[in-house]
C-alpha positions as CSV (number, residue, x, y, z in Angstrom):
1,X,16.0,-30.7,-22.8
2,X,13.5,-30.9,-25.8
3,X,11.0,-28.0,-26.5
4,X,7.9,-28.3,-24.4
5,X,4.6,-29.0,-26.6
6,X,2.2,-26.2,-27.5
7,X,-0.6,-27.2,-25.1
8,X,1.9,-27.1,-22.1
9,X,3.4,-23.8,-23.4
10,X,-0.2,-22.2,-23.7
11,X,-1.0,-23.2,-20.0
12,X,2.3,-21.6,-19.0
13,X,1.5,-18.6,-21.1
14,X,-1.8,-17.6,-19.4
15,X,-2.0,-14.1,-18.6
16,X,-2.6,-14.1,-15.0
17,X,-3.5,-10.3,-14.9
18,X,-5.9,-10.4,-17.8
19,X,-7.6,-13.5,-16.0
20,X,-7.6,-11.5,-12.8
21,X,-9.6,-8.6,-14.5
22,X,-12.0,-10.9,-15.9
23,X,-12.8,-12.6,-12.2
24,X,-12.9,-9.2,-10.6
25,X,-15.4,-7.9,-13.1
26,X,-17.8,-10.8,-12.6
27,X,-17.4,-10.7,-8.8
28,X,-18.2,-6.9,-8.6
29,X,-21.2,-7.3,-10.8
30,X,-22.4,-10.5,-8.5
31,X,-21.7,-8.7,-5.2
32,X,-23.8,-5.7,-6.5
33,X,-27.0,-7.9,-6.7
34,X,-26.6,-9.5,-3.3
35,X,-28.4,-8.0,-0.1
36,X,-26.1,-6.4,2.5
37,X,-25.7,-9.0,5.2
38,X,-26.0,-8.6,8.8
39,X,-22.8,-7.7,10.2
40,X,-24.0,-7.4,13.9
41,X,-22.2,-10.5,15.3
42,X,-19.7,-11.6,12.6
43,X,-17.5,-10.5,9.7
44,X,-18.5,-11.6,6.3
45,X,-15.8,-12.8,3.9
46,X,-16.4,-13.3,0.1
47,X,-14.6,-16.1,-1.6
48,X,-14.3,-17.1,-5.3
49,X,-14.0,-20.6,-5.9
50,X,-13.0,-22.9,-8.7
51,X,-13.6,-26.3,-7.2
52,X,-12.9,-29.8,-8.7
53,X,-16.3,-31.5,-7.4
54,X,-18.0,-29.1,-5.2
55,X,-20.3,-26.0,-5.9
56,X,-19.2,-22.6,-4.1
57,X,-21.8,-23.0,-1.4
58,X,-20.2,-26.5,-0.5
59,X,-16.8,-25.0,-0.5
60,X,-18.2,-22.4,1.7
61,X,-19.4,-25.0,4.1
62,X,-16.1,-26.8,4.3
63,X,-14.4,-23.3,4.9
64,X,-16.7,-23.1,7.7
65,X,-15.8,-26.5,9.0
66,X,-12.3,-26.3,9.0
67,X,-11.6,-22.6,10.0
68,X,-14.1,-22.1,12.8
69,X,-15.3,-24.9,15.3
70,X,-14.9,-28.0,13.2
71,X,-18.2,-28.9,14.3
72,X,-20.7,-30.1,11.3
73,X,-24.1,-29.6,13.6
74,X,-23.4,-27.9,16.7
75,X,-26.4,-27.8,19.4
76,X,-28.4,-24.8,18.6
77,X,-27.6,-21.8,20.9
78,X,-24.6,-23.5,22.4
79,X,-21.0,-22.0,22.6
80,X,-20.1,-24.4,20.0
81,X,-22.8,-22.9,17.9
82,X,-21.6,-19.4,18.5
83,X,-18.3,-20.0,17.1
84,X,-19.3,-22.1,14.1
85,X,-19.3,-20.3,10.8
86,X,-22.3,-19.8,8.4
87,X,-22.9,-19.7,4.6
88,X,-25.0,-16.7,3.8
89,X,-25.3,-17.0,0.2
90,X,-23.5,-18.0,-3.1
91,X,-23.8,-17.5,-6.8
92,X,-22.7,-19.6,-9.6
93,X,-20.9,-18.4,-12.5
94,X,-21.6,-21.3,-14.9
95,X,-23.9,-24.5,-15.5
96,X,-21.3,-26.8,-14.0
97,X,-21.9,-25.4,-10.5
98,X,-18.0,-25.5,-10.0
99,X,-17.1,-21.8,-10.2
100,X,-18.8,-18.7,-8.4
101,X,-18.6,-17.1,-5.3
102,X,-19.8,-17.6,-1.7
103,X,-20.3,-15.5,1.6
104,X,-19.1,-16.9,4.6
105,X,-19.9,-15.5,8.0
106,X,-17.1,-15.8,10.9
107,X,-18.5,-15.3,14.5
108,X,-17.1,-12.3,16.3
109,X,-17.4,-14.7,19.3
110,X,-14.3,-16.8,18.2
111,X,-12.4,-13.8,17.0
112,X,-12.4,-11.0,19.8
113,X,-9.9,-11.3,22.6
114,X,-10.2,-11.2,26.4
115,X,-10.1,-7.3,26.3
116,X,-12.6,-7.1,23.6
117,X,-10.0,-6.3,21.0
118,X,-9.6,-7.5,17.6
119,X,-6.7,-8.1,15.5
120,X,-6.0,-8.3,11.7
121,X,-3.5,-11.3,12.2
122,X,-6.3,-13.3,14.0
123,X,-8.5,-12.5,11.1
124,X,-6.2,-13.5,8.5
125,X,-5.1,-16.8,10.3
126,X,-8.8,-17.8,10.5
127,X,-10.3,-16.5,7.1
128,X,-7.0,-17.4,5.0
129,X,-5.7,-20.5,6.7
130,X,-5.0,-24.1,5.0
131,X,-8.7,-25.1,5.5
132,X,-9.2,-22.5,2.7
133,X,-6.1,-22.4,0.4
134,X,-4.4,-25.8,1.2
135,X,-7.6,-28.1,0.4
136,X,-6.7,-29.8,-3.0
137,X,-10.6,-29.6,-3.8
138,X,-10.0,-26.0,-4.4
139,X,-8.4,-25.8,-7.7
140,X,-8.2,-22.0,-7.3
141,X,-9.6,-20.0,-4.6
142,X,-9.5,-16.2,-3.7
143,X,-10.3,-14.1,-0.8
144,X,-11.9,-11.2,-2.3
145,X,-13.7,-9.0,0.3
146,X,-14.3,-8.5,3.9
147,X,-16.9,-6.7,5.5
148,X,-17.3,-5.4,9.1
149,X,-19.8,-3.3,10.9
150,X,-18.9,0.0,12.0
151,X,-19.0,-1.1,15.8
152,X,-16.3,-3.9,14.8
153,X,-14.3,-1.5,12.5
154,X,-13.9,0.7,15.6
155,X,-12.2,-2.0,17.6
156,X,-9.1,-1.2,15.7
157,X,-7.0,2.0,16.4
158,X,-6.6,3.0,12.8
159,X,-3.9,5.6,11.5
160,X,-2.6,7.9,14.3
161,X,-2.5,10.7,11.7
162,X,-3.5,9.6,8.3
163,X,-3.7,12.1,5.2
164,X,-5.2,15.1,7.4
165,X,-3.0,14.5,10.4
166,X,0.5,14.3,8.5
167,X,-0.5,17.4,6.7
168,X,-1.3,19.0,10.0
169,X,1.9,17.7,11.6
170,X,4.1,19.1,8.7
171,X,2.2,22.3,8.2
172,X,1.5,21.4,4.5
173,X,-2.0,22.2,4.6
174,X,-3.4,22.0,1.0
175,X,-0.1,22.0,-0.8
176,X,0.9,19.2,-3.2
177,X,3.0,16.9,-1.1
178,X,6.0,15.3,-2.5
179,X,8.3,12.8,-1.0
180,X,11.7,11.2,-2.0
181,X,13.5,7.9,-1.4
182,X,17.3,7.9,-0.5
183,X,19.8,6.8,-3.3
184,X,21.9,4.6,-3.1
185,X,19.3,2.5,-1.5
186,X,22.2,0.9,0.6
187,X,26.0,0.4,0.8
188,X,26.4,4.0,2.3
189,X,27.7,4.8,5.5
190,X,26.0,7.1,8.0
191,X,28.1,10.1,7.3
192,X,27.2,9.7,3.5
193,X,23.6,9.0,4.3
194,X,23.3,12.3,6.4
195,X,24.7,14.2,3.5
196,X,22.1,12.6,1.2
197,X,19.5,13.5,4.1
198,X,20.6,17.1,4.0
199,X,20.1,17.7,0.6
200,X,16.7,16.3,0.5
201,X,15.6,17.8,3.7
202,X,16.6,21.5,2.7
203,X,14.2,21.4,-0.2
204,X,10.5,22.3,0.9
205,X,9.3,20.3,-2.0
206,X,9.5,17.4,0.0
207,X,7.1,16.7,3.0
208,X,8.3,13.0,3.4
209,X,11.9,11.5,2.9
210,X,12.5,7.9,3.6
211,X,15.2,5.1,3.5
212,X,14.6,2.5,1.0
213,X,13.7,-0.9,2.1
214,X,17.1,-2.3,0.8
215,X,18.7,-0.3,3.8
216,X,18.7,-3.0,6.5
217,X,18.6,-1.3,10.1
218,X,21.3,-4.1,11.4
219,X,23.9,-3.3,8.5
220,X,27.2,-3.7,10.1
221,X,28.5,-0.5,8.3
222,X,25.5,1.5,9.0
223,X,23.7,0.5,12.3
224,X,20.4,2.2,12.8
225,X,21.2,4.1,15.9
226,X,24.3,5.9,14.3
227,X,22.8,6.8,10.9
228,X,19.7,8.0,12.6
229,X,21.4,10.3,15.0
230,X,23.5,11.8,11.9
231,X,20.4,12.0,9.5
232,X,18.2,13.8,12.2
233,X,21.2,16.1,13.1
234,X,21.1,16.8,9.2
235,X,17.4,17.3,9.4
236,X,17.6,19.8,12.1
237,X,20.6,21.5,10.6
238,X,18.9,22.8,7.3
239,X,15.2,23.3,8.9
240,X,15.6,27.0,8.5
241,X,15.9,26.3,4.7
242,X,12.4,24.9,4.7
243,X,10.3,28.0,4.9
244,X,8.4,27.0,8.2
245,X,7.4,23.7,6.8
246,X,8.0,20.4,8.7
247,X,9.4,17.2,7.3
248,X,8.7,13.7,8.2
249,X,11.9,11.3,8.1
250,X,11.2,7.7,7.9
251,X,14.1,5.4,8.8
252,X,13.8,1.7,7.5
253,X,13.3,-0.9,10.6
254,X,12.2,-4.3,8.9
255,X,13.7,-6.8,11.0
256,X,13.4,-10.2,12.4
257,X,10.2,-10.0,14.7
258,X,12.3,-10.2,18.0
259,X,14.2,-7.1,17.0
260,X,11.4,-4.8,15.8
261,X,10.5,-3.2,19.1
262,X,14.0,-2.5,19.9
263,X,14.4,-0.7,16.3
264,X,11.2,1.4,17.2
265,X,12.6,2.4,20.7
266,X,15.7,3.5,19.1
267,X,13.7,5.6,16.5
268,X,11.6,7.1,19.3
269,X,14.5,7.7,21.5
270,X,16.2,9.6,18.6
271,X,13.4,11.5,18.2
272,X,12.4,10.3,14.6
273,X,8.9,11.4,13.7
274,X,8.4,8.5,11.2
275,X,9.3,4.7,10.8
276,X,9.1,2.8,7.6
277,X,8.8,-1.1,7.3
278,X,7.7,-3.9,5.0
279,X,4.8,-5.1,7.1
280,X,4.3,-8.3,4.9
281,X,7.3,-10.0,5.9
282,X,6.3,-10.3,9.9
283,X,2.6,-10.2,10.3
284,X,1.1,-7.6,12.8
285,X,4.0,-5.2,12.5
286,X,1.8,-2.1,11.8
287,X,-0.5,-2.8,14.8
288,X,2.5,-3.7,17.1
289,X,4.2,-0.5,16.3
290,X,0.8,1.6,16.5
291,X,0.0,0.0,19.9
292,X,3.6,0.4,21.1
293,X,3.5,4.2,20.2
294,X,0.0,5.3,20.7
295,X,0.3,7.0,24.1
296,X,3.1,9.2,22.9
297,X,2.4,12.9,22.8
298,X,3.7,12.6,19.0
299,X,4.0,9.0,17.9
300,X,6.0,8.4,14.6
301,X,3.8,8.4,11.5
302,X,3.8,4.7,10.1
303,X,4.8,3.9,6.6
304,X,3.7,0.5,6.0
305,X,5.5,-0.4,3.1
306,X,3.9,-3.2,0.9
307,X,6.8,-4.9,-0.3
308,X,6.1,-8.6,-1.0
309,X,2.2,-8.0,-1.2
310,X,2.1,-9.1,-4.9
311,X,3.4,-12.4,-3.6
312,X,0.0,-12.7,-2.0
313,X,-2.5,-11.2,-4.0
314,X,-3.2,-13.9,-6.4
315,X,-5.2,-15.4,-3.6
316,X,-5.9,-12.8,-0.9
317,X,-6.9,-9.6,-3.0
318,X,-4.7,-6.5,-2.3
319,X,-7.4,-4.4,-1.2
320,X,-8.4,-6.7,1.7
321,X,-4.8,-6.5,2.8
322,X,-4.8,-2.7,2.6
323,X,-8.0,-2.4,4.2
324,X,-6.6,-4.2,7.3
325,X,-3.3,-2.2,7.3
326,X,-5.4,0.9,7.4
327,X,-7.2,-0.3,10.4
328,X,-4.0,-1.5,12.1
329,X,-2.6,2.0,11.9
330,X,-0.8,2.8,8.6
331,X,-0.4,6.6,7.9
332,X,1.2,5.9,4.4
333,X,0.7,3.1,2.1
334,X,1.9,2.7,-1.5
335,X,-0.5,2.2,-4.4
336,X,0.8,3.1,-7.8
337,X,1.2,5.7,-10.3
338,X,-1.2,6.6,-13.4
339,X,1.3,6.0,-16.4
340,X,0.8,6.6,-20.2
341,X,2.6,3.2,-20.8
342,X,2.9,-0.2,-19.1
343,X,3.1,0.4,-15.3
344,X,6.0,-0.6,-13.6
345,X,4.3,-2.0,-10.7
346,X,1.1,-3.6,-9.5
347,X,-1.6,-2.7,-8.6
348,X,-3.3,-1.4,-11.7
349,X,-7.2,-1.6,-13.5
350,X,-9.7,-2.7,-11.0
351,X,-7.4,-3.8,-8.5
352,X,-5.8,-0.3,-8.2
353,X,-9.1,1.4,-8.0
354,X,-10.5,-0.8,-5.1
355,X,-7.1,-0.5,-3.1
356,X,-7.5,3.5,-3.4
357,X,-10.9,3.1,-2.4
358,X,-10.1,0.9,0.8
359,X,-7.5,3.3,1.7
360,X,-9.6,6.6,1.4
361,X,-13.4,5.6,1.8
362,X,-15.1,6.7,4.9
363,X,-14.3,4.0,7.6
364,X,-16.2,4.4,11.0
365,X,-14.3,7.6,11.8
366,X,-10.9,6.4,10.8
367,X,-9.0,9.1,8.9
368,X,-7.8,7.9,5.3
369,X,-4.3,6.6,4.8
370,X,-2.1,8.9,2.8
371,X,-1.7,7.0,-0.3
372,X,1.9,7.1,-1.6
373,X,1.9,6.9,-5.6
374,X,5.0,5.5,-6.1
375,X,7.1,3.0,-8.4
376,X,7.8,4.9,-11.5
377,X,6.4,8.3,-10.8
378,X,8.4,10.9,-12.5
379,X,8.4,14.3,-14.3
380,X,6.7,12.7,-17.2
381,X,3.4,11.6,-15.6
382,X,3.2,13.7,-12.6
383,X,0.7,15.8,-14.4
384,X,-1.4,12.8,-15.2
385,X,-1.4,11.8,-11.7
386,X,-2.4,15.2,-10.5
387,X,-5.1,15.3,-13.0
388,X,-6.4,12.0,-12.0
389,X,-6.5,12.6,-8.2
390,X,-8.4,16.1,-8.9
391,X,-11.2,13.8,-10.3
392,X,-11.0,11.4,-7.5
393,X,-10.1,11.3,-3.8
394,X,-8.5,14.8,-4.2
395,X,-4.8,15.5,-3.8
396,X,-4.9,16.1,-0.1
397,X,-5.1,12.2,0.3
398,X,-2.0,11.7,-1.8
399,X,1.8,11.7,-1.3
400,X,3.6,11.9,-4.5
401,X,6.9,9.7,-4.1
402,X,9.7,9.8,-6.3
403,X,12.9,8.1,-6.2
404,X,15.0,7.8,-9.0
405,X,13.1,10.6,-10.7
406,X,14.8,12.8,-8.3
407,X,18.0,11.3,-7.1
408,X,18.8,9.8,-10.6
409,X,19.0,12.9,-12.8
410,X,22.6,13.9,-13.8
411,X,23.7,17.4,-14.6
412,X,25.7,18.3,-17.7
413,X,28.7,16.9,-16.6
414,X,27.2,13.5,-15.9
415,X,27.1,13.9,-12.2
416,X,24.1,12.8,-10.0
417,X,22.1,15.8,-9.1
418,X,19.1,15.5,-7.0
419,X,18.6,19.5,-6.8
420,X,18.2,19.3,-10.6
421,X,15.7,16.5,-10.3
422,X,13.7,18.3,-7.8
423,X,13.5,21.6,-9.8
424,X,12.5,19.5,-12.9
425,X,9.6,18.2,-10.4
426,X,8.9,21.6,-9.5
427,X,8.9,23.0,-13.1
428,X,6.3,20.0,-14.1
429,X,4.3,21.1,-11.1
430,X,4.2,24.9,-12.5
431,X,2.9,23.2,-15.8
432,X,0.2,21.5,-14.3
433,X,-1.1,24.4,-12.2
434,X,-0.9,26.8,-15.2
435,X,-3.3,24.5,-16.9
436,X,-1.3,23.8,-19.9
437,X,-2.7,20.2,-20.1
438,X,-6.3,19.6,-19.5
439,X,-5.7,15.8,-19.8
440,X,-2.4,13.4,-20.4
441,X,-2.6,11.7,-23.7
442,X,-0.6,9.0,-24.9
443,X,1.8,11.5,-26.5
444,X,2.1,13.4,-23.3
445,X,5.8,13.1,-22.5
446,X,6.9,14.3,-26.1
447,X,4.1,17.2,-25.8
448,X,5.5,18.0,-22.2
449,X,9.0,18.0,-23.8
450,X,8.3,20.2,-26.4
451,X,6.4,22.8,-24.1
452,X,9.5,22.7,-21.8
453,X,12.2,23.3,-24.5
454,X,9.8,26.5,-26.1
455,X,9.3,27.8,-22.4
456,X,12.9,27.6,-21.1
457,X,12.3,24.9,-18.6
458,X,15.7,23.5,-18.8
459,X,15.5,21.1,-15.8
460,X,12.4,19.6,-16.8
461,X,13.6,19.0,-20.3
462,X,16.8,17.5,-19.0
463,X,14.7,15.0,-16.8
464,X,12.4,14.0,-19.5
465,X,15.2,13.4,-22.0
466,X,17.1,11.1,-19.3
467,X,13.8,9.3,-18.1
468,X,12.4,8.6,-21.5
469,X,15.4,8.5,-23.9
470,X,14.3,11.5,-25.8
471,X,16.5,13.6,-27.9
């Protein structure tokens, strides 16, 4: 095949993340200048639209037509009228009138169920259907924001625990909360997993331990019931080493929809106090598990993993999905850590800030979801993250979740040594508490390594050397 010409290549090479940042900034400024909408009988959705022939307002009218009643001019006051969307306002971003934002009101009348309830699956089905994203007129369109009244927000269950609840459940109080992920991710027997769980659970550094999403509950070599039985035995066996602190252990239960409920029952019957699943691969799982377990004296805490979310967020903004997940009942939700270099995972920039706001802001009495900073979190950037949360929502709302930074550290003989990785994290935490670094500069890792070497923090020095290929 011959090489492509420069015009084609330049189109292919468009930096979508940089483009997203520009769009986000413009939308944030435009929304700040609009009046708050009336939310008493509708939810209000903001779309960014780049259309071929229509203005943003016209795009909004087409969305209202296709995604609500399908009636252009319903009789005023009729049921049809009460189930028809409305255009609230719009903002053009250029003089062609083809790029901008539009706010559409979706009537609660068509969304609420017989019992008065409201579900995020129904909201997304209506606000993000093919009448939005499938129309070829819409060269590009994004669902950017959903606004609801407090009365509407209270129709959702919200987290059973949230950040304050899981701290009370485990007795962690105001301690910095760490968690870890079992490694290897899969390919281990129930006995082998129990040994790994015992080592992690014995360490009072950890408030939370979870299986990896690669470890499927139906794996023939490690079925959920058996591995859960042995893992929970291991947790109980080492509980006296935790100094009175509790531990949440979350087995992974992502499955085809027809098997999820059985997995939840297995976890509850075994006495698990947590469950973990990738809720984006089967819509509505978070709400289903929350509803299934809400009447239990001690329902399992829900880690609603967001694996797969980045496949959606070019069109449905991540903070919208995170907000709905919190309303559905997520006690834990992953964001991303602050790093001194390029981040490993999304979100970052404005997307990251908006997600953390959605998970922690006051929300009609629903507790904040505990934000799990994970995906490249390690001993070299934990201080930067602690300094950052000090300035923001506060460490009480965060779980610092490290997988390979704990389980992937090797001892002097070249053997994996999770205890060494955990000790390295504890040493980094002590450096933070001693106030050695008021801020984390671009050279923070080298400075931290030098401090560790000078002060005999051998575990921290070893971890930094291995994680960052330092001498």
